[in-house]
DSSP file (Angstrom, degrees, kcal/mol; ACC not computed):
  #  RESIDUE AA STRUCTURE BP1 BP2  ACC     N-H-->O    O-->H-N    N-H-->O    O-->H-N    TCO  KAPPA ALPHA  PHI   PSI    X-CA   Y-CA   Z-CA
    1    1 A M              0   0    0      0, 0.0     2,-0.2     0, 0.0     0, 0.0   0.000 360.0 360.0 360.0 140.1   99.3   71.6   81.4
    2    2 A C        -     0   0    0      1,-0.1    63,-0.1     2,-0.0    64,-0.1  -0.523 360.0-107.2 -83.4 146.1  101.0   74.0   79.0
    3    3 A E     >  -     0   0    0     -2,-0.2     4,-2.2     1,-0.1     3,-0.2  -0.498  25.0-127.0 -69.6 139.8  100.9   77.8   79.5
    4    4 A P  H  > S+     0   0    0      0, 0.0     4,-2.9     0, 0.0     5,-0.2   0.855 107.5  55.3 -56.7 -37.5   98.6   79.6   77.1
    5    5 A M  H  > S+     0   0    0      2,-0.2     4,-2.1     1,-0.2    -3,-0.0   0.923 109.3  45.7 -64.7 -43.8  101.3   82.0   75.9
    6    6 A K  H  > S+     0   0    0      2,-0.2     4,-1.6     1,-0.2    -1,-0.2   0.895 113.1  51.9 -64.5 -38.7  103.7   79.1   75.0
    7    7 A D  H  X S+     0   0    0     -4,-2.2     4,-1.5     1,-0.2    -2,-0.2   0.946 112.0  45.3 -59.8 -49.4  100.8   77.4   73.2
    8    8 A A  H  X S+     0   0    0     -4,-2.9     4,-2.9     1,-0.2     5,-0.2   0.835 105.9  62.5 -65.8 -32.3   99.9   80.5   71.3
    9    9 A R  H  X S+     0   0    0     -4,-2.1     4,-2.6     2,-0.2    -1,-0.2   0.926 104.9  42.8 -64.8 -46.5  103.6   81.1   70.4
   10   10 A W  H  X S+     0   0    0     -4,-1.6     4,-2.2    51,-0.3    -1,-0.2   0.896 117.0  48.7 -68.3 -35.4  104.2   78.0   68.4
   11   11 A K  H  X S+     0   0    0     -4,-1.5     4,-2.0    -5,-0.2    -2,-0.2   0.898 112.8  47.1 -69.6 -39.4  100.8   78.3   66.6
   12   12 A Q  H  X S+     0   0    0     -4,-2.9     4,-1.7     2,-0.2    -2,-0.2   0.924 112.3  50.1 -65.5 -43.4  101.5   82.0   65.8
   13   13 A Q  H  X S+     0   0    0     -4,-2.6     4,-2.4    -5,-0.2    -2,-0.2   0.892 109.5  52.5 -60.8 -39.2  104.9   81.1   64.5
   14   14 A F  H  X S+     0   0    0     -4,-2.2     4,-3.4     2,-0.2    -1,-0.2   0.883 103.7  56.1 -66.2 -37.4  103.3   78.4   62.4
   15   15 A Q  H  X S+     0   0    0     -4,-2.0     4,-1.7     2,-0.2    -1,-0.2   0.906 109.6  46.1 -61.5 -39.4  100.9   80.8   60.9
   16   16 A N  H  X S+     0   0    0     -4,-1.7     4,-2.3     2,-0.2    -2,-0.2   0.909 113.7  49.1 -65.8 -42.3  103.8   82.9   59.7
   17   17 A Y  H  X S+     0   0    0     -4,-2.4     4,-3.6     1,-0.2     5,-0.3   0.917 106.3  57.4 -61.3 -43.4  105.6   79.8   58.5
   18   18 A R  H  X S+     0   0    0     -4,-3.4     4,-2.1     1,-0.2    -1,-0.2   0.912 109.8  43.8 -55.4 -46.4  102.4   78.7   56.6
   19   19 A R  H  X S+     0   0    0     -4,-1.7     4,-1.8     2,-0.2    -1,-0.2   0.936 116.8  45.6 -65.4 -47.1  102.3   82.0   54.7
   20   20 A A  H  X S+     0   0    0     -4,-2.3     4,-2.3     1,-0.2    -2,-0.2   0.923 112.9  50.3 -63.5 -44.7  106.0   82.0   53.9
   21   21 A F  H  X S+     0   0    0     -4,-3.6     4,-3.2     1,-0.2     5,-0.2   0.906 107.8  53.8 -60.8 -43.0  106.0   78.3   52.9
   22   22 A G  H  X S+     0   0    0     -4,-2.1     4,-2.2    -5,-0.3    -1,-0.2   0.896 110.0  47.2 -59.4 -41.4  103.0   78.8   50.6
   23   23 A L  H  X S+     0   0    0     -4,-1.8     4,-1.9     2,-0.2    -1,-0.2   0.903 114.5  46.2 -67.6 -41.8  104.9   81.6   48.8
   24   24 A L  H  X S+     0   0    0     -4,-2.3     4,-2.6     2,-0.2     5,-0.2   0.934 112.8  49.7 -65.6 -45.8  108.1   79.5   48.5
   25   25 A R  H  X S+     0   0    0     -4,-3.2     4,-2.4     1,-0.2     5,-0.2   0.917 109.8  51.4 -59.5 -44.6  106.2   76.5   47.3
   26   26 A E  H  X S+     0   0    0     -4,-2.2     4,-1.0    -5,-0.2    -1,-0.2   0.914 111.9  47.1 -58.6 -44.5  104.4   78.5   44.7
   27   27 A A  H  X S+     0   0    0     -4,-1.9     4,-0.6     1,-0.2     3,-0.2   0.907 115.3  44.4 -66.1 -42.2  107.6   79.9   43.4
   28   28 A L  H  < S+     0   0    0     -4,-2.6    -1,-0.2     1,-0.2    -2,-0.2   0.812 117.0  44.2 -75.5 -29.3  109.4   76.6   43.2
   29   29 A E  H  < S+     0   0    0     -4,-2.4    -1,-0.2    -5,-0.2    -2,-0.2   0.588  95.5  81.1 -89.5 -10.0  106.5   74.7   41.7
   30   30 A D  H  < S-     0   0    0     -4,-1.0     2,-0.3    -3,-0.2    -1,-0.2   0.917 105.3 -32.0 -64.6 -48.5  105.7   77.4   39.1
   31   31 A R  S  < S-     0   0    0     -4,-0.6    -1,-0.1    -3,-0.1     5,-0.1  -0.940  80.0 -56.0-161.3 177.8  108.3   76.6   36.4
   32   32 A D    >   -     0   0    0     -2,-0.3     3,-1.6     1,-0.1     4,-0.3  -0.351  48.9-119.2 -66.7 147.8  111.8   75.3   35.8
   33   33 A I  G >  S+     0   0    0      1,-0.3     3,-1.8     2,-0.2    -1,-0.1   0.863 111.2  60.4 -56.9 -40.7  114.6   77.1   37.6
   34   34 A G  G 3  S+     0   0    0      1,-0.3    -1,-0.3    84,-0.0    -2,-0.0   0.673  94.8  64.6 -63.5 -17.1  116.3   78.1   34.3
   35   35 A A  G <  S+     0   0    0     -3,-1.6     2,-0.3     2,-0.0    -1,-0.3   0.564  84.4  93.7 -83.8  -8.6  113.2   80.1   33.3
   36   36 A Y  S <  S-     0   0    0     -3,-1.8     2,-0.0    -4,-0.3    -3,-0.0  -0.631  75.5-125.4 -86.8 141.8  113.5   82.5   36.2
   37   37 A S     >  -     0   0    0     -2,-0.3     4,-2.5     1,-0.1     5,-0.2  -0.292  32.8-102.8 -70.8 167.4  115.3   85.8   35.8
   38   38 A V  H  > S+     0   0    0      1,-0.2     4,-2.3     2,-0.2     5,-0.2   0.902 125.1  52.5 -59.5 -41.0  118.2   86.6   38.2
   39   39 A L  H  > S+     0   0    0      1,-0.2     4,-1.9     2,-0.2    -1,-0.2   0.908 109.4  48.2 -62.4 -42.6  115.9   88.9   40.1
   40   40 A E  H  > S+     0   0    0      2,-0.2     4,-2.2     1,-0.2    -1,-0.2   0.890 109.8  52.9 -65.4 -38.7  113.3   86.2   40.4
   41   41 A Q  H  X S+     0   0    0     -4,-2.5     4,-2.4     1,-0.2    -2,-0.2   0.907 107.5  51.3 -62.6 -40.9  116.0   83.8   41.6
   42   42 A E  H  X S+     0   0    0     -4,-2.3     4,-2.3     1,-0.2    -1,-0.2   0.886 108.6  52.1 -62.9 -37.4  117.0   86.3   44.3
   43   43 A G  H  X S+     0   0    0     -4,-1.9     4,-2.5     2,-0.2    -2,-0.2   0.896 108.6  50.0 -63.8 -40.8  113.4   86.5   45.4
   44   44 A I  H  X S+     0   0    0     -4,-2.2     4,-2.6     2,-0.2    -2,-0.2   0.913 109.7  51.4 -63.5 -42.2  113.2   82.7   45.7
   45   45 A I  H  X S+     0   0    0     -4,-2.4     4,-2.6     1,-0.2    -2,-0.2   0.931 110.1  48.9 -60.6 -45.2  116.4   82.7   47.7
   46   46 A Q  H  X S+     0   0    0     -4,-2.3     4,-2.3     1,-0.2     5,-0.3   0.915 110.8  50.4 -61.5 -43.0  114.9   85.4   50.0
   47   47 A R  H  X S+     0   0    0     -4,-2.5     4,-2.2     1,-0.2    -1,-0.2   0.905 110.8  49.6 -61.6 -41.0  111.7   83.3   50.4
   48   48 A F  H  X S+     0   0    0     -4,-2.6     4,-3.0     2,-0.2     5,-0.3   0.929 109.0  53.0 -62.8 -44.8  113.8   80.2   51.3
   49   49 A E  H  X S+     0   0    0     -4,-2.6     4,-2.1     1,-0.2    -2,-0.2   0.935 114.9  38.7 -59.5 -48.3  115.8   82.1   53.9
   50   50 A Y  H  X S+     0   0    0     -4,-2.3     4,-2.3     2,-0.2    -1,-0.2   0.827 114.7  53.9 -77.2 -26.9  112.8   83.4   55.7
   51   51 A T  H  X S+     0   0    0     -4,-2.2     4,-2.2    -5,-0.3    -2,-0.2   0.937 111.4  45.7 -66.2 -45.5  110.8   80.2   55.4
   52   52 A F  H  X S+     0   0    0     -4,-3.0     4,-2.5     2,-0.2     5,-0.3   0.925 112.4  51.9 -61.3 -43.6  113.7   78.2   56.8
   53   53 A E  H  X S+     0   0    0     -4,-2.1     4,-1.7    -5,-0.3    -2,-0.2   0.927 112.4  44.4 -59.1 -47.4  114.1   80.8   59.6
   54   54 A L  H  X S+     0   0    0     -4,-2.3     4,-1.9     1,-0.2    -1,-0.2   0.849 111.4  56.7 -66.2 -33.2  110.4   80.6   60.5
   55   55 A G  H  X S+     0   0    0     -4,-2.2     4,-2.2     2,-0.2    -2,-0.2   0.956 108.9  41.7 -64.1 -52.1  110.5   76.8   60.3
   56   56 A W  H  X S+     0   0    0     -4,-2.5     4,-2.4     1,-0.2    -1,-0.2   0.860 114.6  53.2 -67.7 -31.0  113.2   76.2   62.8
   57   57 A K  H  X S+     0   0    0     -4,-1.7     4,-2.4    -5,-0.3    -1,-0.2   0.843 106.5  52.6 -71.0 -31.3  111.7   78.8   65.1
   58   58 A T  H  X S+     0   0    0     -4,-1.9     4,-2.4     2,-0.2    -2,-0.2   0.917 110.4  48.1 -66.2 -42.5  108.4   77.0   64.9
   59   59 A F  H  X S+     0   0    0     -4,-2.2     4,-2.9     2,-0.2    -2,-0.2   0.918 109.9  53.3 -61.6 -42.2  110.2   73.8   66.0
   60   60 A R  H  X S+     0   0    0     -4,-2.4     4,-2.2     1,-0.2    -2,-0.2   0.942 112.0  43.8 -57.5 -48.8  111.9   75.7   68.8
   61   61 A D  H  X S+     0   0    0     -4,-2.4     4,-2.4     1,-0.2   -51,-0.3   0.861 113.0  52.0 -67.0 -35.1  108.6   77.0   70.1
   62   62 A Y  H  X S+     0   0    0     -4,-2.4     4,-2.2     2,-0.2    -1,-0.2   0.902 107.9  52.0 -67.8 -40.1  107.0   73.6   69.7
   63   63 A L  H  <>S+     0   0    0     -4,-2.9     5,-2.8     2,-0.2     4,-0.3   0.941 111.9  46.1 -58.8 -46.9  109.8   72.0   71.7
   64   64 A E  H ><5S+     0   0    0     -4,-2.2     3,-1.4     1,-0.2    -2,-0.2   0.909 111.6  51.5 -62.7 -42.3  109.3   74.5   74.5
   65   65 A Y  H 3<5S+     0   0    0     -4,-2.4    -1,-0.2     1,-0.3    -2,-0.2   0.859 107.6  53.8 -60.6 -35.9  105.6   73.9   74.4
   66   66 A S  T 3<5S-     0   0    0     -4,-2.2    -1,-0.3    -5,-0.1    -2,-0.2   0.459 126.6-100.3 -81.4  -0.7  106.2   70.2   74.6
   67   67 A G  T < 5S+     0   0    0     -3,-1.4     2,-0.6    -4,-0.3    -3,-0.2   0.551  76.6 137.6  97.3   8.2  108.3   70.6   77.7
   68   68 A T      < -     0   0    0     -5,-2.8     2,-0.4    -6,-0.2    -1,-0.3  -0.791  42.3-148.0 -91.2 121.6  111.8   70.4   76.2
   69   69 A S        -     0   0    0     -2,-0.6     2,-0.5    -3,-0.1     3,-0.1  -0.715   7.5-150.0 -88.5 137.8  114.2   73.0   77.6
   70   70 A L        -     0   0    0     -2,-0.4     3,-0.1     1,-0.1     8,-0.1  -0.929  11.1-155.5-110.1 127.4  116.8   74.2   75.3
   71   71 A A  S    S+     0   0    0     -2,-0.5     2,-0.3     1,-0.3    -1,-0.1   0.894  90.5   8.5 -65.0 -39.3  120.2   75.4   76.6
   72   72 A E  S    S-     0   0    0      2,-0.1     2,-0.7    -3,-0.1    -1,-0.3  -0.994  70.5-139.8-140.8 145.6  120.6   77.5   73.6
   73   73 A A        +     0   0    0     -2,-0.3     2,-0.2    -3,-0.1   -13,-0.1  -0.506  49.8 137.0-108.1  63.5  118.0   78.3   70.9
   74   74 A T     >  -     0   0    0     -2,-0.7     4,-2.5     1,-0.1     5,-0.2  -0.671  66.8-110.9 -99.7 161.8  120.1   78.2   67.7
   75   75 A A  H  > S+     0   0    0     -2,-0.2     4,-2.6     1,-0.2     5,-0.2   0.930 118.8  50.1 -56.3 -45.9  119.0   76.6   64.5
   76   76 A R  H  > S+     0   0    0      1,-0.2     4,-2.4     2,-0.2    -1,-0.2   0.916 111.7  46.5 -61.6 -44.6  121.6   73.9   64.9
   77   77 A S  H  > S+     0   0    0      1,-0.2     4,-2.2     2,-0.2    -1,-0.2   0.877 112.9  49.9 -68.4 -35.8  120.6   73.1   68.5
   78   78 A V  H  X S+     0   0    0     -4,-2.5     4,-2.6     2,-0.2    -2,-0.2   0.915 110.7  49.8 -66.8 -42.5  116.9   73.0   67.7
   79   79 A I  H  X S+     0   0    0     -4,-2.6     4,-1.9    -5,-0.2    -2,-0.2   0.930 112.4  47.4 -61.0 -46.0  117.6   70.7   64.7
   80   80 A K  H  X S+     0   0    0     -4,-2.4     4,-2.5     1,-0.2    -1,-0.2   0.893 112.9  49.0 -63.0 -39.8  119.6   68.3   66.9
   81   81 A E  H  X S+     0   0    0     -4,-2.2     4,-2.6     2,-0.2     6,-0.3   0.894 107.8  53.5 -68.9 -39.5  116.9   68.4   69.6
   82   82 A C  H  <>S+     0   0    0     -4,-2.6     6,-1.4     1,-0.2     5,-1.4   0.890 113.0  44.8 -61.5 -38.2  114.1   67.7   67.2
   83   83 A A  H ><5S+     0   0    0     -4,-1.9     3,-0.7    -5,-0.2    -2,-0.2   0.919 113.2  50.9 -69.1 -43.0  116.1   64.6   66.0
   84   84 A A  H 3<5S+     0   0    0     -4,-2.5    -2,-0.2     1,-0.2    -1,-0.2   0.869 112.9  43.3 -65.2 -38.6  116.9   63.5   69.6
   85   85 A V  T 3<5S-     0   0    0     -4,-2.6    -1,-0.2    -5,-0.1    -2,-0.2   0.465 115.7-110.4 -90.9   0.1  113.3   63.7   70.9
   86   86 A G  T <>5S+     0   0    0     -3,-0.7     4,-2.5    -4,-0.5    -3,-0.2   0.538  80.0 125.2  90.7   6.8  111.9   62.0   67.8
   87   87 A I  H  ><S+     0   0    0     -5,-1.4     4,-2.3    -6,-0.3     6,-0.2   0.939  77.9  47.9 -65.0 -44.8  110.0   64.9   66.3
   88   88 A F  H  >>S+     0   0    0     -6,-1.4     5,-2.4     1,-0.2     4,-1.1   0.912 112.5  49.4 -62.1 -41.0  111.7   64.6   62.9
   89   89 A K  H >45S+     0   0    0     -7,-0.4     3,-0.5     1,-0.2    -1,-0.2   0.931 110.9  49.8 -62.8 -44.4  111.1   60.8   62.9
   90   90 A Q  H 3<5S+     0   0    0     -4,-2.5    -1,-0.2     1,-0.2    -2,-0.2   0.872 115.9  42.9 -60.8 -37.5  107.4   61.4   63.7
   91   91 A A  H 3<5S-     0   0    0     -4,-2.3    -1,-0.2    -5,-0.2    -2,-0.2   0.580 111.1-120.1 -85.5 -10.5  107.2   64.0   60.9
   92   92 A G  T <<5 +     0   0    0     -4,-1.1     2,-0.3    -3,-0.5    -3,-0.2   0.691  60.4 153.7  77.6  18.6  109.2   61.8   58.4
   93   93 A I      < -     0   0    0     -5,-2.4     2,-0.9    -6,-0.2    -1,-0.3  -0.642  48.5-128.2 -86.5 136.4  111.8   64.6   58.1
   94   94 A D     >  -     0   0    0     -2,-0.3     4,-2.3     1,-0.2     3,-0.2  -0.752  17.6-158.7 -81.2 107.4  115.4   63.7   57.2
   95   95 A G  H  > S+     0   0    0     -2,-0.9     4,-2.3     1,-0.2    -1,-0.2   0.848  90.4  53.2 -59.5 -37.1  117.4   65.4   60.0
   96   96 A E  H  > S+     0   0    0      2,-0.2     4,-2.2     1,-0.2    -1,-0.2   0.895 109.6  48.4 -65.8 -39.2  120.5   65.4   57.9
   97   97 A M  H  > S+     0   0    0      2,-0.2     4,-2.1    -3,-0.2    -2,-0.2   0.883 110.0  52.1 -68.2 -37.1  118.7   67.1   55.0
   98   98 A Y  H  X S+     0   0    0     -4,-2.3     4,-1.7     2,-0.2    -2,-0.2   0.904 109.9  49.1 -65.0 -40.3  117.2   69.7   57.4
   99   99 A L  H  X S+     0   0    0     -4,-2.3     4,-2.0     1,-0.2    -2,-0.2   0.892 108.8  53.5 -64.2 -39.3  120.8   70.4   58.7
  100  100 A E  H  X S+     0   0    0     -4,-2.2     4,-2.6     1,-0.2    -2,-0.2   0.877 104.6  55.2 -62.4 -37.8  121.9   70.7   55.1
  101  101 A M  H  X S+     0   0    0     -4,-2.1     4,-2.7     2,-0.2    -1,-0.2   0.902 106.1  52.0 -60.6 -40.0  119.1   73.3   54.5
  102  102 A M  H  X S+     0   0    0     -4,-1.7     4,-2.3     1,-0.2    -2,-0.2   0.926 110.6  47.2 -62.2 -44.0  120.5   75.3   57.4
  103  103 A L  H  X S+     0   0    0     -4,-2.0     4,-2.4     2,-0.2    -2,-0.2   0.888 112.0  50.3 -65.1 -39.1  124.0   75.2   55.9
  104  104 A A  H  X S+     0   0    0     -4,-2.6     4,-2.7     2,-0.2    -2,-0.2   0.911 109.4  51.5 -64.5 -42.2  122.6   76.2   52.5
  105  105 A R  H  X S+     0   0    0     -4,-2.7     4,-1.5     1,-0.2    -2,-0.2   0.916 111.0  47.9 -60.3 -43.5  120.7   79.1   54.1
  106  106 A N  H  X S+     0   0    0     -4,-2.3     4,-0.6     1,-0.2    -2,-0.2   0.903 111.6  50.3 -64.7 -40.9  123.9   80.3   55.8
  107  107 A T  H >< S+     0   0    0     -4,-2.4     3,-1.4     1,-0.2     4,-0.4   0.926 108.1  52.7 -61.9 -45.4  125.8   80.0   52.5
  108  108 A L  H >< S+     0   0    0     -4,-2.7     3,-0.6     1,-0.3    -1,-0.2   0.824 104.6  56.6 -61.7 -31.9  123.1   82.0   50.6
  109  109 A S  H 3< S+     0   0    0     -4,-1.5    -1,-0.3     1,-0.2    -2,-0.2   0.682 116.0  35.7 -72.8 -16.6  123.4   84.8   53.2
  110  110 A H  T << S+     0   0    0     -3,-1.4     2,-0.3    -4,-0.6    -1,-0.2   0.202 106.0  69.7-126.2  15.6  127.1   85.2   52.6
  111  111 A T    <   -     0   0    0     -3,-0.6     0, 0.0    -4,-0.4     0, 0.0  -0.964  42.7-171.5-135.8 153.8  127.7   84.6   48.9
  112  112 A Y        +     0   0    0     -2,-0.3     2,-0.8    -3,-0.0    -4,-0.1  -0.015  46.1 129.0-129.2  27.3  126.9   86.4   45.7
  113  113 A D     >  -     0   0    0      1,-0.2     4,-2.2     2,-0.0     3,-0.4  -0.779  45.7-158.2 -88.9 110.2  128.0   83.6   43.3
  114  114 A F  H  > S+     0   0    0     -2,-0.8     4,-2.4     1,-0.2     5,-0.2   0.766  90.2  58.6 -66.7 -26.0  125.1   83.1   40.9
  115  115 A E  H  > S+     0   0    0      2,-0.2     4,-2.2     1,-0.2    -1,-0.2   0.913 108.3  46.2 -66.2 -41.2  126.2   79.6   40.0
  116  116 A R  H  > S+     0   0    0     -3,-0.4     4,-2.7     2,-0.2     5,-0.2   0.920 110.9  53.3 -64.8 -42.8  125.9   78.6   43.7
  117  117 A F  H  X S+     0   0    0     -4,-2.2     4,-2.8     1,-0.2     5,-0.2   0.948 110.1  47.0 -54.3 -50.9  122.5   80.4   43.8
  118  118 A T  H  X S+     0   0    0     -4,-2.4     4,-2.3     1,-0.2    -1,-0.2   0.900 112.2  50.2 -61.0 -42.2  121.3   78.4   40.9
  119  119 A G  H  X S+     0   0    0     -4,-2.2     4,-1.9     2,-0.2    -1,-0.2   0.906 113.0  45.6 -62.4 -42.4  122.6   75.1   42.3
  120  120 A I  H  X S+     0   0    0     -4,-2.7     4,-2.4     2,-0.2    -2,-0.2   0.882 110.5  53.4 -70.9 -37.2  121.0   75.7   45.7
  121  121 A I  H  X S+     0   0    0     -4,-2.8     4,-2.1    -5,-0.2    -2,-0.2   0.918 108.4  50.6 -62.2 -41.6  117.7   76.8   44.1
  122  122 A A  H  X S+     0   0    0     -4,-2.3     4,-2.2     1,-0.2    -1,-0.2   0.907 111.6  48.0 -61.0 -40.6  117.7   73.5   42.1
  123  123 A K  H  X>S+     0   0    0     -4,-1.9     4,-3.1     2,-0.2     5,-2.2   0.842 106.2  58.3 -69.7 -32.7  118.3   71.6   45.4
  124  124 A M  I  <>S+     0   0    0     -4,-2.4     5,-3.4     3,-0.2    -1,-0.2   0.944 110.7  43.2 -57.2 -46.6  115.5   73.6   47.0
  125  125 A K  I  <5S+     0   0    0     -4,-2.1    -2,-0.2     3,-0.2    -1,-0.2   0.914 124.2  33.4 -67.5 -44.0  113.1   72.3   44.4
  126  126 A S  I  <5S+     0   0    0     -4,-2.2    -2,-0.2    -5,-0.2    -3,-0.2   0.823 137.3   7.5 -86.1 -32.5  114.3   68.7   44.4
  127  127 A H  I  X5S+     0   0    0     -4,-3.1     4,-0.9    -5,-0.2    -3,-0.2   0.762 124.5  46.7-120.1 -43.3  115.4   68.1   48.1
  128  128 A Y  I  ><S+     0   0    0     -5,-2.2     4,-2.4     1,-0.2     3,-0.3   0.904 104.8  58.1 -78.1 -40.6  114.5   70.9   50.4
  129  129 A L  H  ><S+     0   0    0     -5,-3.4     4,-2.4    -6,-0.3     5,-0.2   0.911 103.2  53.8 -57.9 -43.8  110.9   71.5   49.4
  130  130 A P  H  > S+     0   0    0      0, 0.0     4,-1.6     0, 0.0    -1,-0.2   0.874 110.4  47.8 -59.2 -34.3  109.9   67.9   50.2
  131  131 A E  H  X S+     0   0    0     -4,-0.9     4,-2.0    -3,-0.3    -2,-0.2   0.890 110.8  50.6 -71.7 -38.5  111.3   68.3   53.7
  132  132 A L  H  X S+     0   0    0     -4,-2.4     4,-2.7     1,-0.2    -1,-0.2   0.847 106.8  55.2 -66.9 -33.2  109.5   71.6   54.2
  133  133 A V  H  X S+     0   0    0     -4,-2.4     4,-2.9    -5,-0.2    -1,-0.2   0.912 107.2  50.2 -63.1 -41.9  106.3   70.0   53.0
  134  134 A K  H  X S+     0   0    0     -4,-1.6     4,-2.4     2,-0.2    -2,-0.2   0.899 110.9  49.0 -63.4 -40.3  106.7   67.3   55.8
  135  135 A E  H  X S+     0   0    0     -4,-2.0     4,-2.2     2,-0.2     5,-0.2   0.946 112.0  48.6 -62.5 -47.9  107.3   70.1   58.3
  136  136 A Y  H  X S+     0   0    0     -4,-2.7     4,-2.2     1,-0.2    -2,-0.2   0.939 112.7  47.6 -56.9 -50.0  104.2   71.9   57.1
  137  137 A D  H  X S+     0   0    0     -4,-2.9     4,-2.3     1,-0.2    -1,-0.2   0.878 108.6  55.6 -61.5 -39.2  102.1   68.7   57.3
  138  138 A F  H  X S+     0   0    0     -4,-2.4     4,-2.2     1,-0.2    -1,-0.2   0.938 112.0  42.1 -57.8 -48.9  103.4   67.9   60.8
  139  139 A F  H  X S+     0   0    0     -4,-2.2     4,-2.6     2,-0.2    -1,-0.2   0.825 109.9  56.8 -73.5 -30.5  102.3   71.3   62.1
  140  140 A V  H  X S+     0   0    0     -4,-2.2     4,-2.3    -5,-0.2    -1,-0.2   0.934 111.2  44.9 -61.7 -44.7   99.0   71.2   60.3
  141  141 A K  H  X S+     0   0    0     -4,-2.3     4,-2.5     2,-0.2    -2,-0.2   0.903 113.3  49.7 -66.1 -41.4   98.2   67.8   62.1
  142  142 A K  H  X S+     0   0    0     -4,-2.2     4,-2.1     1,-0.2    -2,-0.2   0.917 112.1  48.1 -63.4 -42.1   99.4   69.1   65.4
  143  143 A E  H  X S+     0   0    0     -4,-2.6     4,-2.0     2,-0.2    -2,-0.2   0.909 111.6  49.6 -64.9 -41.9   97.3   72.2   65.1
  144  144 A A  H  X S+     0   0    0     -4,-2.3     4,-0.6     1,-0.2    -2,-0.2   0.903 111.0  49.8 -63.8 -41.4   94.2   70.1   64.1
  145  145 A N  H  < S+     0   0    0     -4,-2.5     3,-0.4     1,-0.2    -1,-0.2   0.875 111.7  49.0 -64.4 -37.4   94.8   67.8   67.1
  146  146 A E  H  < S+     0   0    0     -4,-2.1    -1,-0.2     1,-0.2    -2,-0.2   0.860 110.1  50.6 -68.9 -36.3   95.0   70.8   69.4
  147  147 A N  H  <        0   0    0     -4,-2.0    -1,-0.2    -5,-0.2    -2,-0.2   0.520 360.0 360.0 -85.4  -4.4   91.9   72.4   68.0
  148  148 A G     <        0   0    0     -4,-0.6    -3,-0.2    -3,-0.4    -4,-0.1   0.444 360.0 360.0  92.6 360.0   89.9   69.3   68.5
């Protein structure tokens, strides 16, 4: 039986992810990337960064809830563990694409090149958002199963 605190932690983390994901999705689905001002693009980048952060942390907490011990709780180790234990397969998530999202997030945190920003935002819309939708759907189903 799982401890109530661990149970609550992944669900609480998911609630934060749910809000962040909704804001990112709204921004990316609203209009073409070229129609956004530089300030709006920076806002989208910020939304992506915190959505990704909440996403991998939700997976981390879910792994712990499911009984998987992590030697280290980094984004990379959580992604590898989700692939190893079959969570990504169950959710239909492309583990390589999820790893690429992590690298893009890291790049965005350390660059101020607007051409790179625009390229990554375009990739968010075409490649990363579909993976984040799968993550969202996975946790919605898990939460529904838990709540009965």
